[in-house]
Every structure is written in C-alpha cells, then in structure tokens.
C-alpha positions as CSV (number, residue, x, y, z in Angstrom):
1,X,0.0,0.0,0.0
2,X,1.5,3.3,-1.1
3,X,1.1,6.0,1.6
4,X,1.8,9.7,1.8
5,X,5.5,10.3,2.6
6,X,5.9,6.6,3.2
7,X,4.2,6.9,6.6
8,X,3.1,3.7,8.3
9,X,-0.2,2.2,7.1
10,X,-1.8,2.7,10.6
11,X,-1.4,6.5,10.0
12,X,-2.8,6.3,6.5
13,X,-6.3,4.9,6.6
14,X,-9.4,7.1,6.2
15,X,-10.6,6.1,9.7
16,X,-7.3,7.0,11.4
17,X,-6.5,10.2,9.5
18,X,-7.4,13.7,10.2
19,X,-6.3,14.8,6.7
20,X,-7.4,13.7,3.3
21,X,-5.1,14.3,0.2
22,X,-6.4,14.2,-3.4
23,X,-4.1,14.5,-6.4
24,X,-5.1,16.0,-9.7
25,X,-2.4,15.5,-12.4
26,X,-4.0,17.8,-14.9
27,X,-2.2,20.1,-17.3
28,X,-4.8,20.7,-20.1
29,X,-4.9,24.6,-20.4
30,X,-1.4,25.8,-19.4
31,X,-0.1,28.2,-22.0
32,X,3.7,28.3,-21.5
33,X,5.6,25.8,-19.4
34,X,4.1,22.3,-19.6
35,X,4.6,19.5,-17.1
36,X,2.3,20.4,-14.2
37,X,0.6,17.0,-14.7
38,X,3.8,15.5,-13.2
39,X,3.5,17.7,-10.2
40,X,1.7,15.4,-7.9
41,X,4.1,12.5,-8.5
42,X,7.1,14.8,-8.0
43,X,5.5,16.1,-4.7
44,X,4.8,12.6,-3.4
45,X,8.3,11.4,-4.3
46,X,9.9,14.4,-2.5
47,X,7.7,13.9,0.5
48,X,9.1,10.4,0.9
49,X,12.6,11.9,1.3
50,X,11.6,14.5,3.9
51,X,12.3,14.3,7.7
52,X,8.9,14.0,9.4
53,X,9.8,15.9,12.6
54,X,8.9,19.6,12.3
55,X,11.5,21.6,14.2
56,X,9.5,24.8,14.5
57,X,6.4,23.3,16.0
58,X,8.2,20.4,17.7
59,X,5.6,18.0,16.3
60,X,5.3,15.0,13.9
61,X,2.2,15.9,11.9
62,X,2.0,12.5,10.2
63,X,1.0,10.9,13.5
64,X,-2.4,12.6,13.1
65,X,-2.8,10.6,9.8
66,X,-2.9,11.5,6.1
67,X,-5.2,9.5,3.9
68,X,-4.3,9.3,0.2
69,X,-7.9,9.7,-1.1
70,X,-7.1,9.0,-4.8
71,X,-6.4,10.7,-8.0
72,X,-8.8,12.6,-10.3
73,X,-7.6,11.6,-13.7
74,X,-10.4,13.1,-15.8
75,X,-8.8,15.1,-18.6
76,X,-11.2,15.0,-21.6
77,X,-12.1,18.7,-21.3
78,X,-11.4,21.4,-18.7
79,X,-15.0,21.5,-17.8
80,X,-15.2,17.7,-17.3
81,X,-12.1,17.9,-15.1
82,X,-13.6,20.7,-13.0
83,X,-16.8,18.7,-12.5
84,X,-14.8,15.6,-11.5
85,X,-12.8,17.5,-8.9
86,X,-16.0,19.1,-7.6
87,X,-17.7,15.7,-7.2
88,X,-14.7,14.1,-5.6
89,X,-14.3,17.0,-3.2
90,X,-18.0,17.0,-2.3
91,X,-17.9,13.3,-1.6
92,X,-14.8,13.6,0.7
93,X,-16.3,16.6,2.6
94,X,-18.9,14.2,4.0
95,X,-16.1,13.0,6.3
96,X,-16.8,15.7,8.8
97,X,-13.9,17.0,10.9
98,X,-11.2,16.0,8.4
99,X,-9.1,18.5,6.5
100,X,-9.5,18.4,2.8
101,X,-6.2,19.0,0.8
102,X,-5.4,18.8,-2.9
103,X,-2.2,18.8,-4.9
104,X,-2.3,19.7,-8.6
105,X,-1.8,20.0,-11.5
106,X,-2.3,23.4,-13.0
107,X,-4.3,26.0,-11.1
108,X,-7.6,25.3,-12.9
109,X,-8.0,22.2,-10.7
110,X,-8.9,24.5,-7.8
111,X,-12.1,25.7,-9.4
112,X,-14.0,22.5,-8.6
113,X,-12.7,22.0,-5.1
114,X,-13.3,25.6,-4.1
115,X,-16.9,25.3,-5.5
116,X,-17.6,22.2,-3.3
117,X,-16.0,23.7,-0.2
118,X,-17.9,26.9,-0.7
119,X,-21.2,25.0,-0.8
120,X,-20.4,23.3,2.6
121,X,-18.9,26.2,4.5
122,X,-20.6,29.6,4.9
123,X,-18.7,32.9,5.1
124,X,-15.8,31.4,3.2
125,X,-12.5,33.4,2.6
126,X,-10.4,32.2,-0.2
127,X,-6.8,33.1,0.4
128,X,-4.8,33.0,-2.8
129,X,-1.0,33.1,-2.9
130,X,-0.1,33.6,-6.5
131,X,2.0,35.6,-9.0
132,X,-1.1,36.0,-11.2
133,X,-4.6,37.3,-10.5
134,X,-6.3,34.4,-12.5
135,X,-9.5,36.5,-12.7
136,X,-10.4,36.1,-16.3
137,X,-14.1,35.1,-16.8
138,X,-13.0,32.8,-19.6
139,X,-9.8,32.2,-21.6
140,X,-9.3,30.4,-24.8
141,X,-13.0,29.5,-24.9
142,X,-13.2,27.9,-21.4
143,X,-14.3,29.1,-18.0
144,X,-12.2,26.3,-16.5
145,X,-8.9,27.6,-17.8
146,X,-6.0,28.1,-15.4
147,X,-6.3,31.9,-16.1
148,X,-9.8,31.7,-14.6
149,X,-8.8,29.8,-11.4
150,X,-10.4,32.2,-8.9
151,X,-12.9,34.2,-11.0
152,X,-15.8,32.1,-9.6
153,X,-14.4,32.3,-6.1
154,X,-14.3,36.1,-6.3
155,X,-17.9,36.2,-7.3
156,X,-19.1,34.0,-4.5
157,X,-16.7,34.4,-1.6
158,X,-14.3,36.8,0.2
159,X,-11.2,36.5,-2.1
160,X,-7.8,37.8,-0.7
161,X,-4.9,37.8,-3.2
162,X,-1.2,37.8,-2.0
163,X,2.0,38.1,-4.1
164,X,0.4,39.3,-7.3
165,X,2.8,40.8,-9.8
166,X,1.3,39.9,-13.2
167,X,-2.2,40.5,-14.8
168,X,-4.0,41.5,-17.9
169,X,-5.7,44.9,-18.0
170,X,-9.1,43.2,-18.5
171,X,-8.7,41.7,-15.0
172,X,-8.4,45.1,-13.3
173,X,-12.2,45.4,-13.2
174,X,-12.5,42.2,-11.2
175,X,-9.9,42.9,-8.5
176,X,-11.4,42.4,-5.1
177,X,-11.3,46.0,-3.7
178,X,-8.9,46.4,-0.8
179,X,-8.0,42.7,-0.7
180,X,-5.1,42.5,-3.3
181,X,-1.6,42.6,-1.9
182,X,0.7,43.2,-4.8
183,X,4.3,41.9,-4.6
184,X,5.8,45.4,-5.1
185,X,3.8,46.7,-2.2
186,X,4.7,43.7,0.0
187,X,8.4,44.4,-0.7
188,X,8.1,47.9,0.9
189,X,5.7,47.0,3.8
190,X,7.2,45.4,6.9
191,X,3.6,45.0,8.3
192,X,2.2,43.2,5.2
193,X,1.5,39.9,7.0
194,X,-0.7,41.6,9.6
195,X,-2.4,43.7,6.9
196,X,-3.4,40.4,5.1
197,X,-4.6,38.9,8.3
198,X,-7.1,41.8,8.8
199,X,-8.8,40.7,5.6
200,X,-8.9,36.9,6.4
201,X,-11.5,35.6,8.8
202,X,-13.9,32.7,9.5
203,X,-13.7,29.6,7.4
204,X,-10.7,29.7,5.0
205,X,-9.7,27.9,1.9
206,X,-6.0,28.5,1.0
207,X,-4.9,28.0,-2.6
208,X,-1.2,28.3,-3.3
209,X,0.2,28.6,-6.8
210,X,3.9,27.9,-6.4
211,X,4.7,30.8,-8.7
212,X,3.8,33.0,-5.7
213,X,7.3,32.2,-4.5
214,X,10.3,33.9,-6.0
215,X,11.9,31.8,-8.8
216,X,15.1,31.8,-6.8
217,X,13.5,29.3,-4.4
218,X,10.8,27.7,-6.7
219,X,12.0,27.8,-10.3
220,X,10.1,24.8,-11.6
221,X,6.7,26.2,-12.2
222,X,4.7,27.1,-15.4
223,X,5.2,30.8,-15.4
224,X,7.9,31.9,-13.0
225,X,7.8,35.6,-12.2
226,X,10.6,37.7,-10.6
227,X,10.0,39.4,-7.3
228,X,8.1,36.7,-5.5
229,X,7.5,35.7,-1.9
230,X,10.2,34.3,0.3
231,X,10.0,31.2,2.5
232,X,9.9,32.4,6.1
233,X,7.6,35.4,5.7
234,X,5.2,33.2,3.8
235,X,5.3,30.6,6.6
236,X,4.7,33.4,9.1
237,X,1.5,34.4,7.2
238,X,0.3,30.8,7.0
239,X,0.9,30.0,10.6
240,X,-1.0,33.1,11.7
241,X,-3.9,32.2,9.4
242,X,-4.1,28.8,10.9
243,X,-4.0,30.3,14.4
244,X,-6.6,32.9,13.7
245,X,-9.1,31.2,11.4
246,X,-10.8,27.9,10.7
247,X,-8.8,26.5,7.7
248,X,-11.2,24.0,6.2
249,X,-9.2,23.1,3.0
250,X,-6.1,24.0,1.1
251,X,-4.4,23.2,-2.2
252,X,-1.0,23.6,-3.7
253,X,-0.6,23.7,-7.5
254,X,1.6,24.4,-10.5
255,X,4.7,22.3,-9.6
256,X,6.2,21.6,-13.0
257,X,8.5,18.8,-14.2
258,X,11.8,20.1,-15.5
259,X,15.6,19.4,-15.2
260,X,15.4,21.7,-12.1
261,X,12.3,20.1,-10.6
262,X,13.9,18.8,-7.4
263,X,14.3,22.0,-5.4
264,X,10.8,23.1,-6.2
265,X,9.3,19.7,-5.5
266,X,11.0,19.6,-2.1
267,X,9.8,23.1,-1.3
268,X,6.3,22.0,-2.1
269,X,6.6,18.9,0.1
270,X,7.9,21.0,3.0
271,X,5.2,23.6,2.5
272,X,2.5,21.0,2.6
273,X,3.9,19.4,5.7
274,X,4.3,22.8,7.4
275,X,0.7,23.5,6.8
276,X,-0.3,20.2,8.4
277,X,1.9,21.1,11.4
278,X,0.1,24.5,11.8
279,X,-3.3,22.9,11.3
280,X,-2.8,20.4,14.0
281,X,-1.1,22.9,16.3
282,X,-4.2,25.0,16.4
283,X,-6.9,22.3,15.9
284,X,-5.8,19.8,18.5
285,X,-9.2,18.7,19.6
C-alpha cells in the first residue's frame, strides 16, 4: 500500500487520518511551461525523502494521519475535469472533521474544489497566494482555464490575493477591492502579514500557486515571475492564518516537471507538511 510520505499504514487509513489528500495530475490549459501533470508525482516522491519531525512546532504531523484519497484523472475537457474534482471534493467533505487537501496540476484544478468547499462552509474566505490574478471570466474558450482559477471564487466568496505581480488589463475590473496585496507593495511594507490577516477571517480555503514564490527558491513552475514571496515570511503568514481562522481546506498547484524540478518539489513537500503542522497545532481537539 502506497502511503503519503511513506508513513506507516496505521497512520494512512481514512478512519485513522485527520487529513485527506487528493491529487489531480491535470495540465490541459497551461499556456507556456508544460509539465504540471507530473507535479503530484514529484511532490509525493519528494515527501518520501523528507524528515517527518517539524522543528519549528516540535511535532510530527503525520501521526495525526494523512489519507491518500485517490487521483482525479479526468482530462477529456477542462469542464469535465472541474466537474470531476467538484464531485470528488463533495464526496470527501462528507467525512466531517477532516481537513481536505489537494495537490495539482495546474491552477484550474482548484475551481471544482473551491466550489464544493464553498457549498459546505458559509462565510468562506479564499486566500490565494499567486503571482497572477487568475481573474479572467474565460480564456481560450473555457471558464475552466488556469487563467480563470479564482474568478468564480471572487464572485461567491471573500477573495484575498497575495503576491500578485502579473495580470492582464481586463482583469483590473474584477480585482477584489482592498484585498489585493501586490508583490511590489509587500516588498516595501514590513507589516504586510498583519495587513493580510485583517482581511482573512472565519472559514478559510488556502490556494497556493507555487509561482507565488520567487523563482530563486521555486524555479520549476509554469510561469515563474521575478519578485516573488520568500520562504519564512510566507510561513509566518500561513501560521498566523491557521492560528486565527478555521482553515477547512487547502491546495498547492503548479509544480512543473523540468531538469530543475527537485528544489521546487522539495519546497512543495515541506510547504504541505508545514501547513499540516500548523493545522494540528491550532486544531488539537
């Protein structure tokens, strides 16, 4: 039996786990760097080579259990993929009290999972860490394109965007007013983490496009943009969000296969595990 990070089977069953992990190896609409469909495999391989003791929190998050809940392999059309992710997420959310997590794939995979989580949890804040706004209503003839990843979330929920440094002019009209933290502003604002926290409350879905990080630490992603987030300030934000709010789900997307994939894959693995550590630290009930 294959388990997340090679953890013992007794920590990997649905019954014994507090966390569910779905993978979506989809890369159907990306427009530049291809290879995000290999992201989940790279992430899982890197996770198996990671130390499972978290120094910062002095915990071993895997002991709370991580259940590999399967792969969504539907890739006939972007819309069919979105529906399949939606249905899978909806099904798993019936396991009350468990944290839903997803690893993509390109960012379009988040559309279906956010939709399902938003139906279950009221007053949802979607916290997006990303280089790009992803606010197009449709792109290349599809509303399930990676460039549309949070358009629906912005219509239905409280969207907060962090790390943005690339967008099309047509997206300006859709920016969530007062809830966009551009990278160039973050660079000159020592208080940016607390400023973000003021906009995030209640039930929270965190969606992290790895291109939110600076390419110096996460080069292997579809559209790397200069001037991105750094590791420790990002962890500070995430830890405070888990402390303040009820994080009900999160996803990590856009890890791309390339000759330089290993550093980015390991960053993704550590990032996922850190978020589990923070979740259990503040939800130990």
